[in-house]
Backbone bond lengths (Angstrom), bond angles and torsions (degrees), N, CA, C in turn:
res aa  C-N    CA-C-N  psi(-1)  N-CA   C-N-CA  omega(-1)  CA-C   N-CA-C  phi
1 M - - - 1.459 - - 1.524 109.52 -
2 I 1.342 116.96 132.38 1.450 121.49 -179.75 1.521 109.98 -80.22
3 A 1.314 116.21 128.17 1.461 120.26 -179.59 1.512 109.92 -72.06
4 S 1.328 115.82 144.44 1.457 121.53 176.43 1.511 108.80 -140.85
5 V 1.324 115.51 152.51 1.452 119.39 179.53 1.520 108.86 -76.06
6 S 1.322 116.87 121.41 1.457 120.70 -179.63 1.521 110.14 -74.00
7 T 1.335 115.47 136.09 1.463 120.23 174.89 1.517 111.17 -94.13
8 S 1.311 116.70 -5.49 1.467 121.28 177.32 1.519 109.44 -104.52
9 P 1.342 117.87 160.26 1.464 119.19 177.13 1.523 111.10 -59.54
10 V 1.317 115.63 142.98 1.465 121.11 179.02 1.526 108.32 -110.75
11 S 1.325 115.13 122.49 1.466 120.44 -175.31 1.519 111.06 -124.45
12 V 1.315 115.49 138.77 1.462 123.55 175.41 1.524 108.37 -102.45
13 V 1.325 116.57 132.65 1.471 121.45 175.18 1.522 108.06 -130.12
14 T 1.316 117.23 119.92 1.463 120.67 174.45 1.524 109.63 -94.13
15 G 1.330 115.40 157.75 1.462 118.95 -176.65 1.513 111.42 58.89
16 A 1.343 116.01 44.03 1.465 121.19 -166.33 1.520 114.78 -95.64
17 A 1.316 118.61 -5.57 1.462 119.63 -168.46 1.521 114.05 -73.91
18 T 1.305 117.39 -28.91 1.464 120.51 -175.65 1.528 110.05 -141.41
19 G 1.317 115.61 171.60 1.457 122.40 169.96 1.506 115.09 56.08
20 I 1.323 116.09 -132.79 1.463 122.67 -176.26 1.525 110.99 -61.70
21 G 1.324 117.37 -43.43 1.453 120.38 -178.90 1.521 112.17 -60.95
22 F 1.321 116.78 -43.55 1.463 121.04 178.56 1.521 110.64 -62.18
23 E 1.313 116.83 -43.11 1.471 120.41 -178.51 1.523 111.22 -66.48
24 I 1.336 116.51 -38.49 1.465 119.58 176.20 1.528 109.58 -61.64
25 A 1.323 116.59 -45.93 1.460 120.52 179.52 1.523 111.16 -59.74
26 S 1.320 116.63 -42.70 1.462 120.66 -179.75 1.523 111.59 -62.62
27 K 1.324 116.41 -43.68 1.468 120.04 179.33 1.524 111.45 -64.97
28 L 1.319 117.03 -38.45 1.458 120.02 -179.99 1.523 110.91 -66.94
29 L 1.331 117.18 -38.71 1.464 119.31 175.70 1.519 111.14 -63.17
30 A 1.333 116.48 -38.80 1.460 120.10 177.54 1.525 111.48 -62.97
31 E 1.334 116.39 -26.78 1.462 121.51 178.07 1.524 112.20 -88.28
32 G 1.335 117.22 0.10 1.451 120.57 176.15 1.506 115.82 91.13
33 H 1.340 117.76 16.22 1.461 120.77 179.54 1.524 111.18 -77.42
34 S 1.320 116.10 151.76 1.457 122.32 162.94 1.528 107.07 -92.09
35 L 1.330 117.21 145.10 1.462 120.03 -169.71 1.519 113.04 -127.67
36 V 1.330 114.45 145.56 1.456 122.70 163.65 1.521 106.13 -118.36
37 L 1.321 116.08 114.45 1.455 121.82 -174.29 1.521 110.57 -108.86
38 N 1.317 114.80 144.06 1.465 121.43 -179.63 1.518 110.46 -131.16
39 D 1.323 115.69 146.40 1.459 121.31 169.39 1.516 108.13 -159.61
40 L 1.319 115.53 157.57 1.468 120.67 179.79 1.520 111.64 -72.94
41 S 1.326 116.42 -33.36 1.461 121.64 -176.56 1.525 110.42 -90.26
42 A 1.314 116.68 117.77 1.465 120.62 178.65 1.523 111.11 -64.78
43 E 1.324 116.58 -40.18 1.465 120.76 -179.10 1.531 110.62 -64.59
44 A 1.338 116.20 -46.05 1.460 119.90 -179.55 1.523 111.34 -66.78
45 L 1.323 116.87 -36.84 1.464 120.32 179.74 1.519 110.81 -67.53
46 Y 1.324 117.29 -41.97 1.466 120.90 177.35 1.530 110.21 -60.33
47 S 1.332 116.33 -44.83 1.466 120.61 179.08 1.524 111.30 -62.38
48 C 1.318 116.25 -41.97 1.470 121.91 179.18 1.529 110.43 -59.53
49 V 1.326 116.86 -50.64 1.463 120.88 -177.83 1.523 110.29 -63.72
50 S 1.319 117.26 -39.47 1.464 120.92 178.85 1.524 111.05 -62.51
51 Q 1.327 116.62 -45.00 1.468 120.36 178.96 1.523 111.61 -62.17
52 L 1.319 116.10 -43.11 1.461 119.48 -178.32 1.522 111.21 -69.06
53 N 1.322 117.52 -37.31 1.461 120.41 176.74 1.521 111.59 -65.52
54 D 1.332 116.56 -36.44 1.467 120.34 177.08 1.527 111.42 -67.72
55 Q 1.329 115.19 -36.63 1.472 119.77 -176.22 1.524 112.39 -79.50
56 Y 1.336 115.74 -37.19 1.462 120.10 -176.53 1.527 108.86 -120.32
57 H 1.312 116.12 101.78 1.452 120.87 -179.49 1.532 109.26 -67.13
58 N 1.326 115.12 143.76 1.465 122.16 -177.97 1.529 112.89 64.65
59 A 1.345 116.63 21.58 1.467 119.98 177.35 1.527 109.71 -64.67
60 Q 1.314 115.06 140.77 1.459 121.33 177.91 1.532 108.00 -102.01
61 I 1.331 116.24 98.11 1.463 121.83 -174.79 1.518 110.09 -130.61
62 E 1.328 115.23 130.57 1.454 121.68 168.70 1.524 106.97 -119.78
63 S 1.326 116.71 155.06 1.465 119.90 -178.36 1.516 110.78 -135.05
64 V 1.323 114.47 147.57 1.469 122.13 176.84 1.526 107.30 -134.03
65 C 1.316 116.52 114.35 1.459 120.78 179.51 1.519 109.90 -88.13
66 G 1.333 116.35 138.62 1.458 120.04 175.61 1.505 112.51 150.12
67 D 1.312 115.18 175.93 1.461 123.71 -176.72 1.524 109.97 -77.73
68 A 1.325 116.41 110.03 1.467 121.74 -177.95 1.519 112.88 -70.98
69 G 1.325 117.64 1.17 1.452 120.65 174.03 1.515 113.00 -89.78
70 T 1.334 117.32 -3.95 1.456 121.19 -177.98 1.524 110.90 -105.04
71 L 1.320 115.71 145.26 1.462 120.08 -177.33 1.520 112.07 -65.43
72 T 1.330 118.00 -34.93 1.464 119.54 -179.01 1.522 111.32 -63.16
73 I 1.317 117.54 -40.63 1.470 120.63 179.29 1.521 110.08 -72.56
74 I 1.330 117.75 -40.72 1.459 120.55 176.96 1.524 110.35 -56.78
75 E 1.313 116.23 -47.03 1.462 120.10 -178.84 1.523 111.07 -67.53
76 A 1.331 117.58 -35.10 1.461 120.73 177.30 1.526 111.21 -65.06
77 I 1.322 116.82 -41.68 1.462 121.34 179.20 1.532 110.65 -59.62
78 L 1.317 115.84 -48.70 1.461 120.08 -177.35 1.521 111.56 -71.34
79 D 1.322 116.18 -32.83 1.456 119.54 177.40 1.525 110.99 -64.29
80 V 1.320 116.76 -39.30 1.464 120.29 176.70 1.528 110.46 -61.84
81 A 1.320 117.03 -41.17 1.466 119.98 179.95 1.519 111.48 -60.73
82 V 1.324 116.33 -50.05 1.472 118.94 -174.91 1.528 111.98 -77.80
83 T 1.328 117.93 -26.53 1.461 120.50 178.66 1.528 110.95 -79.50
84 R 1.317 116.51 -46.97 1.469 120.84 -176.62 1.519 112.53 -76.26
85 F 1.346 115.93 -44.42 1.464 119.49 -172.99 1.525 114.11 -107.92
86 K 1.322 116.45 -10.62 1.465 122.15 178.58 1.522 113.97 63.60
87 R 1.323 116.43 22.54 1.459 119.02 176.11 1.528 109.38 -165.84
88 L 1.320 115.00 168.65 1.462 122.57 176.09 1.518 107.33 -148.67
89 D 1.329 116.48 132.88 1.464 120.58 -178.82 1.531 112.98 -120.71
90 N 1.329 116.14 -45.60 1.464 120.13 -171.39 1.524 111.30 -135.44
91 V 1.322 115.20 144.59 1.458 121.14 175.88 1.526 108.75 -129.99
92 I 1.322 115.88 124.91 1.463 121.10 176.37 1.522 107.37 -115.29
93 A 1.330 115.79 105.12 1.468 121.76 -178.26 1.524 108.36 -84.91
94 N 1.320 114.90 78.80 1.457 120.93 -174.80 1.521 113.46 -90.30
95 A 1.326 117.75 -23.52 1.473 120.31 -176.85 1.522 110.80 -61.55
96 G 1.302 115.05 134.36 1.468 120.21 178.66 1.514 109.57 -168.01
97 T 1.309 115.40 165.37 1.455 120.23 178.17 1.522 109.44 -130.85
98 T 1.316 115.25 147.56 1.465 121.83 177.42 1.519 108.26 -113.71
99 T 1.323 116.75 123.75 1.462 120.11 175.82 1.517 109.23 -126.06
100 F 1.305 115.19 120.79 1.462 121.20 175.95 1.524 109.28 -84.47
101 G 1.320 115.81 146.01 1.454 119.07 176.56 1.514 111.81 174.69
102 S 1.305 115.74 140.97 1.452 120.96 176.62 1.530 110.15 -62.04
103 F 1.325 116.59 136.39 1.463 121.33 177.78 1.523 111.21 -53.93
104 L 1.322 117.15 -41.58 1.460 121.23 -175.95 1.526 112.87 -71.58
105 E 1.328 117.21 -16.54 1.462 120.51 -177.53 1.522 112.95 -116.06
106 Y 1.311 117.52 -0.46 1.468 121.34 -176.55 1.525 109.75 -66.45
107 T 1.329 116.43 137.17 1.463 120.43 -172.77 1.535 111.25 -101.58
108 P 1.331 116.95 158.10 1.472 120.07 174.94 1.519 112.47 -57.46
109 E 1.333 116.78 -36.88 1.460 120.55 -179.44 1.532 110.75 -65.14
110 Q 1.320 116.85 -41.38 1.459 120.30 177.37 1.528 111.43 -62.76
111 L 1.328 115.77 -44.02 1.462 119.78 -178.19 1.529 110.92 -66.81
112 E 1.320 117.11 -40.15 1.462 120.61 -179.97 1.529 110.70 -60.87
113 Q 1.323 116.25 -43.99 1.457 120.82 -179.97 1.531 110.96 -64.38
114 L 1.313 116.02 -42.32 1.459 121.43 -179.17 1.526 111.39 -64.61
115 L 1.320 116.31 -46.65 1.461 120.72 -178.67 1.522 111.80 -66.58
116 K 1.321 116.15 -34.32 1.469 119.97 -177.39 1.518 111.16 -59.60
117 L 1.315 117.41 -47.81 1.465 119.66 -177.24 1.523 111.98 -84.63
118 N 1.332 117.03 -50.90 1.465 119.73 -172.67 1.516 113.32 -69.15
119 I 1.337 117.34 -36.03 1.471 120.43 -177.41 1.520 111.78 -104.53
120 Q 1.326 117.39 -59.44 1.462 119.34 -176.78 1.528 111.26 -59.18
121 G 1.327 117.01 -44.27 1.456 120.14 -178.36 1.515 112.49 -61.19
122 S 1.325 116.44 -47.04 1.465 120.07 -179.36 1.521 111.21 -67.89
123 F 1.331 116.81 -42.61 1.469 121.59 -177.37 1.526 111.05 -61.12
124 F 1.321 116.76 -50.87 1.460 118.82 -173.83 1.529 112.48 -79.84
125 L 1.314 118.25 -25.64 1.462 118.91 171.61 1.524 109.52 -63.21
126 A 1.324 116.17 -44.90 1.468 120.54 177.96 1.521 111.20 -64.24
127 Q 1.330 116.11 -42.76 1.468 119.45 -178.93 1.517 111.82 -62.52
128 R 1.340 116.33 -50.08 1.465 120.34 -176.97 1.530 110.58 -66.26
129 A 1.318 117.17 -39.32 1.467 120.13 178.38 1.518 110.75 -65.41
130 S 1.319 116.95 -40.84 1.469 120.90 -179.98 1.525 111.26 -62.24
131 K 1.324 116.65 -38.82 1.464 119.96 178.93 1.528 110.70 -62.70
132 I 1.315 117.06 -39.16 1.471 120.94 177.68 1.524 110.47 -65.40
133 L 1.317 116.60 -46.51 1.461 120.82 -179.11 1.526 111.00 -62.00
134 I 1.328 116.23 -44.60 1.470 120.31 -178.46 1.528 110.41 -66.67
135 K 1.330 116.95 -41.70 1.461 120.75 178.76 1.522 110.82 -60.05
136 N 1.338 116.19 -39.64 1.462 120.94 -178.33 1.535 112.55 -86.54
137 Q 1.357 115.91 1.04 1.464 121.31 -177.92 1.533 110.66 52.56
138 Q 1.323 113.83 46.30 1.460 120.77 -176.16 1.529 109.95 -120.69
139 P 1.319 117.74 134.40 1.467 119.37 174.89 1.518 110.55 -69.44
140 G 1.324 117.02 162.06 1.451 119.69 179.96 1.515 112.01 -163.24
141 R 1.321 115.28 174.69 1.459 122.09 179.69 1.522 109.46 -129.96
142 I 1.324 115.41 137.81 1.458 122.23 175.72 1.518 108.27 -125.51
143 I 1.325 116.04 133.06 1.468 121.36 177.70 1.518 109.29 -126.13
144 F 1.328 116.10 128.81 1.454 122.19 171.63 1.523 108.82 -100.41
145 M 1.332 116.52 155.41 1.451 120.97 177.36 1.528 108.98 -108.06
146 S 1.325 115.22 103.58 1.457 121.48 178.36 1.529 108.71 -90.97
147 S 1.303 117.84 -148.34 1.461 122.07 -177.79 1.525 108.92 -167.90
148 V 1.321 115.68 155.59 1.467 118.63 174.27 1.523 111.33 -62.65
149 T 1.344 117.00 -22.69 1.465 118.78 177.77 1.530 111.45 -72.84
150 G 1.321 117.02 -7.37 1.459 120.57 170.34 1.511 112.14 -84.24
151 F 1.338 116.56 -5.15 1.468 123.33 176.21 1.523 112.09 -110.52
152 Q 1.344 115.89 -41.63 1.455 121.59 -168.81 1.532 110.47 -127.04
153 Y 1.305 115.14 151.65 1.462 121.72 177.91 1.531 111.30 -66.10
154 H 1.317 115.09 140.75 1.459 121.91 167.63 1.524 107.34 -141.78
155 P 1.326 118.48 137.39 1.467 120.76 -177.65 1.520 112.45 -55.70
156 D 1.327 115.93 137.97 1.463 124.06 173.61 1.521 114.41 65.19
157 L 1.337 117.01 19.23 1.462 120.36 178.65 1.531 111.49 -126.20
158 A 1.330 116.63 31.37 1.467 119.74 179.63 1.528 111.06 -61.08
159 A 1.317 116.78 -46.94 1.465 120.39 -177.76 1.526 110.80 -68.89
160 Y 1.306 116.51 -47.35 1.471 120.99 179.43 1.520 111.06 -60.75
161 G 1.333 116.57 -47.79 1.461 120.28 178.90 1.516 112.19 -60.29
162 M 1.323 117.13 -35.92 1.462 121.17 176.77 1.520 110.74 -59.78
163 T 1.343 117.36 -44.64 1.467 119.65 -179.10 1.515 110.99 -66.01
164 K 1.322 117.27 -35.79 1.459 119.90 -178.01 1.524 111.81 -75.11
165 A 1.330 116.21 -31.79 1.466 119.56 173.42 1.528 110.21 -67.76
166 A 1.335 116.25 -36.88 1.456 120.53 178.88 1.526 111.49 -61.65
167 L 1.322 117.35 -37.27 1.460 120.61 179.44 1.530 111.43 -66.02
168 R 1.306 116.50 -33.75 1.472 119.51 175.34 1.523 110.05 -62.27
169 M 1.319 117.34 -43.78 1.460 120.54 179.85 1.520 111.05 -69.40
170 L 1.310 116.88 -36.21 1.457 119.91 176.58 1.524 110.62 -61.26
171 A 1.317 116.84 -42.31 1.466 120.53 177.96 1.520 111.01 -62.43
172 R 1.320 117.23 -40.26 1.469 120.39 178.77 1.532 110.69 -64.18
173 S 1.315 116.02 -43.97 1.465 119.98 -178.97 1.525 111.10 -65.54
174 L 1.331 115.86 -48.06 1.460 119.44 -177.61 1.523 112.09 -72.19
175 G 1.332 115.83 -28.13 1.459 118.58 176.38 1.514 111.38 -56.97
176 A 1.338 116.53 -40.01 1.467 121.01 177.83 1.528 111.24 -78.48
177 E 1.336 116.84 -43.99 1.458 120.23 -173.47 1.524 113.29 -68.31
178 L 1.327 116.39 -35.11 1.462 119.93 -174.79 1.526 113.76 -97.63
179 A 1.315 117.26 -9.02 1.466 120.12 -179.23 1.531 113.42 -55.71
180 P 1.337 119.73 -41.07 1.466 118.76 178.85 1.535 113.85 -60.86
181 H 1.329 116.42 -18.00 1.460 120.70 179.11 1.530 112.29 -95.60
182 G 1.328 116.73 4.62 1.452 120.35 179.96 1.510 114.09 78.78
183 I 1.327 116.65 20.34 1.463 121.77 -179.34 1.525 109.19 -107.88
184 T 1.324 117.16 123.25 1.456 120.46 174.38 1.522 109.23 -98.16
185 V 1.330 116.00 148.20 1.470 122.14 -178.89 1.521 108.23 -135.70
186 N 1.317 116.32 121.78 1.457 121.14 -178.89 1.525 111.05 -139.89
187 C 1.332 115.03 169.24 1.467 122.41 177.88 1.525 110.02 -121.85
188 V 1.304 114.98 149.10 1.459 121.77 165.17 1.524 106.74 -114.41
189 A 1.330 116.56 134.01 1.471 121.29 -178.21 1.527 109.72 -119.29
190 P 1.330 117.40 94.22 1.465 119.43 178.30 1.523 112.02 -71.48
191 G 1.321 113.75 150.76 1.453 120.50 166.09 1.520 108.92 -96.59
192 A 1.328 116.47 -149.88 1.467 120.08 179.31 1.525 109.56 -59.86
193 T 1.330 116.11 121.71 1.460 121.17 -174.27 1.527 109.45 -130.34
194 S 1.310 115.65 134.06 1.453 121.44 -178.59 1.525 110.06 -81.36
195 T 1.328 116.36 107.04 1.467 122.50 179.01 1.527 108.92 -130.12
196 E 1.328 115.83 175.43 1.459 119.13 177.15 1.525 111.22 -55.82
197 R 1.325 116.25 -38.99 1.468 120.00 -177.76 1.519 111.45 -69.55
198 T 1.323 117.80 -49.25 1.470 119.70 -176.73 1.524 111.45 -68.68
199 E 1.342 117.06 -28.43 1.458 119.57 -178.77 1.524 112.49 -75.83
200 E 1.349 116.49 -3.33 1.466 118.66 170.58 1.526 110.44 -64.35
201 D 1.340 116.33 -23.12 1.466 121.99 172.40 1.527 106.91 -91.33
202 P 1.324 119.53 110.25 1.472 121.25 -175.48 1.526 113.64 -63.15
203 D 1.342 117.19 -19.72 1.455 120.70 -179.31 1.529 113.02 -96.02
204 Y 1.343 117.29 -1.50 1.462 120.60 -171.56 1.523 113.00 -57.21
205 N 1.324 116.82 -54.85 1.467 119.03 -175.68 1.520 112.12 -63.96
206 H 1.310 116.40 -42.74 1.468 119.89 -179.82 1.526 110.70 -63.90
207 T 1.322 116.27 -45.43 1.466 120.57 -178.14 1.515 111.24 -62.60
208 W 1.343 116.30 -51.05 1.456 119.33 -174.77 1.523 113.42 -75.88
209 A 1.322 117.28 -24.58 1.466 119.23 172.08 1.523 109.99 -62.26
210 G 1.336 115.95 -37.86 1.454 120.20 178.87 1.513 114.08 -71.62
211 L 1.343 117.16 -19.45 1.457 121.65 179.94 1.529 112.86 -98.26
212 T 1.316 116.54 -2.17 1.465 122.10 -174.87 1.519 110.15 -109.03
213 P 1.326 119.12 127.68 1.461 121.31 -176.59 1.527 114.88 -54.17
214 T 1.331 118.82 -35.20 1.462 119.84 179.57 1.518 112.92 -75.95
215 G 1.323 117.12 -8.90 1.456 120.56 175.76 1.513 114.96 83.99
216 R 1.332 117.95 12.24 1.463 120.07 175.75 1.520 109.91 -151.88
217 T 1.315 115.84 158.63 1.451 119.40 171.09 1.526 108.57 -76.99
218 S 1.314 116.16 160.52 1.460 119.92 174.29 1.527 109.30 -75.05
219 T 1.315 115.23 161.66 1.459 121.37 174.46 1.524 108.69 -111.96
220 P 1.333 118.45 161.09 1.463 119.59 173.64 1.524 112.43 -54.89
221 A 1.329 116.94 -32.50 1.469 120.05 178.53 1.528 111.49 -64.18
222 D 1.324 117.61 -34.83 1.473 120.39 176.87 1.520 110.63 -62.42
223 I 1.316 116.62 -43.12 1.463 120.81 -178.36 1.529 110.10 -71.39
224 A 1.338 115.89 -42.76 1.465 119.97 -178.90 1.521 111.56 -63.65
225 A 1.319 117.48 -35.56 1.469 120.12 179.01 1.523 110.83 -63.08
226 T 1.323 116.12 -37.69 1.461 120.23 178.52 1.523 110.99 -68.39
227 A 1.327 116.22 -44.00 1.469 119.78 177.15 1.519 110.56 -61.52
228 N 1.318 116.68 -42.39 1.465 121.15 -179.59 1.527 110.99 -61.94
229 F 1.329 116.81 -39.20 1.463 120.33 176.72 1.525 110.98 -61.70
230 L 1.325 116.83 -43.23 1.464 120.16 -178.51 1.528 112.29 -66.32
231 L 1.323 117.23 -18.99 1.456 121.15 176.36 1.528 112.50 -90.80
232 S 1.309 116.16 -7.54 1.459 120.57 -173.42 1.522 112.11 -82.97
233 A 1.332 115.52 164.78 1.468 121.14 177.47 1.520 110.95 -62.23
234 E 1.323 116.87 -30.83 1.465 120.79 -179.02 1.523 112.74 -65.71
235 A 1.329 117.56 -18.88 1.470 121.80 -177.80 1.521 112.63 -101.24
236 A 1.320 117.04 17.04 1.469 120.19 -174.43 1.524 113.56 -60.30
237 Q 1.330 117.63 -26.55 1.464 121.06 -178.39 1.522 112.82 -99.54
238 I 1.315 116.46 10.69 1.466 120.37 178.71 1.521 108.55 -104.48
239 T 1.327 116.70 117.63 1.461 120.18 177.08 1.523 110.24 -152.17
240 G 1.308 115.41 150.06 1.461 121.21 -179.26 1.516 114.20 74.90
241 Q 1.326 116.92 15.19 1.457 121.06 -174.50 1.522 112.33 -107.69
242 T 1.337 115.56 160.12 1.457 121.93 172.59 1.522 108.25 -124.00
243 I 1.319 115.98 122.73 1.460 121.54 178.28 1.523 108.55 -101.90
244 V 1.327 115.52 121.77 1.466 121.66 179.94 1.524 109.01 -88.61
245 V 1.321 116.13 130.40 1.468 122.04 177.92 1.524 106.90 -123.80
246 D 1.333 115.94 90.60 1.470 118.55 -170.55 1.517 114.37 -144.20
247 G 1.337 117.62 12.57 1.459 119.14 179.78 1.512 113.55 63.22
248 G 1.329 116.96 19.14 1.454 121.15 177.36 1.519 115.12 92.54
249 W 1.352 117.81 7.91 1.466 118.94 -175.75 1.519 112.31 -59.86
250 T 1.326 118.55 -39.42 1.463 119.75 -178.43 1.520 112.47 -68.43
251 L 1.327 118.27 -11.26 1.467 121.17 175.62 1.527 111.46 -73.85
252 T 1.321 116.05 -29.36 1.463 120.68 -176.15 1.522 112.10 -121.81
253 S 1.329 116.53 -36.39 1.468 125.39 172.23 1.525 116.21 58.90
254 P 1.334 119.17 39.94 1.470 117.97 171.67 1.527 109.52 -70.70
255 V 1.324 116.71 150.03 1.460 119.41 -179.36 1.515 109.83 -124.34
256 N 1.318 114.56 152.51 1.457 121.85 175.32 1.517 107.75 -99.44
257 E 1.308 117.21 104.56 1.464 121.11 -177.64 1.517 110.22 -97.13
């Protein structure tokens, strides 16, 4: 394929094959973005790209399969953006993993796996993308995916919540550090969200709707709309912030044990 300079914004989305990541990708295509999509599952990523190509004719999509917690995949993702489209505008570090486990029984192996994707992946994706933006003297947007468990206690999610709280602090730090370069950095913190994964529990939506003040779980579209806003011109003065999208759950914080 012959590389060409994209005249549309170029956005990277990790963990893009399903759920929130897929919805973010779909919204960005509707806004005219060119995309580099990543997911760990080759089958799911192929299906995602096929669906988006069917929905959006003439969509400009490239894909990189692999573990977004590793530097080789991070560098491959960004290399595709600058090689194929000759530019980079936005990075949405959506890839993450959730592992439940009692604090007293949590193992080093579990923690290593969790930190690799949730922290290392987001940190170095942002770092490598920022270097490209600064080198090209181009403004950009970075979004991390936090969680309400980075604000509030939930049983058996001490380790996971720790990683999501860390991303909030990373956004605050980078929001200040990268602002002189025209790069904004923010977080979105979803609450209970109905996705393919959560719907594996047949009681999930009913249970969490009852625990959420608005009376329903969030949808991937709710989260994607918030991410899309943070990428918009209207959000140019918003940086270092975390926007909670949870139907008010953090106001009351009941848990289903």
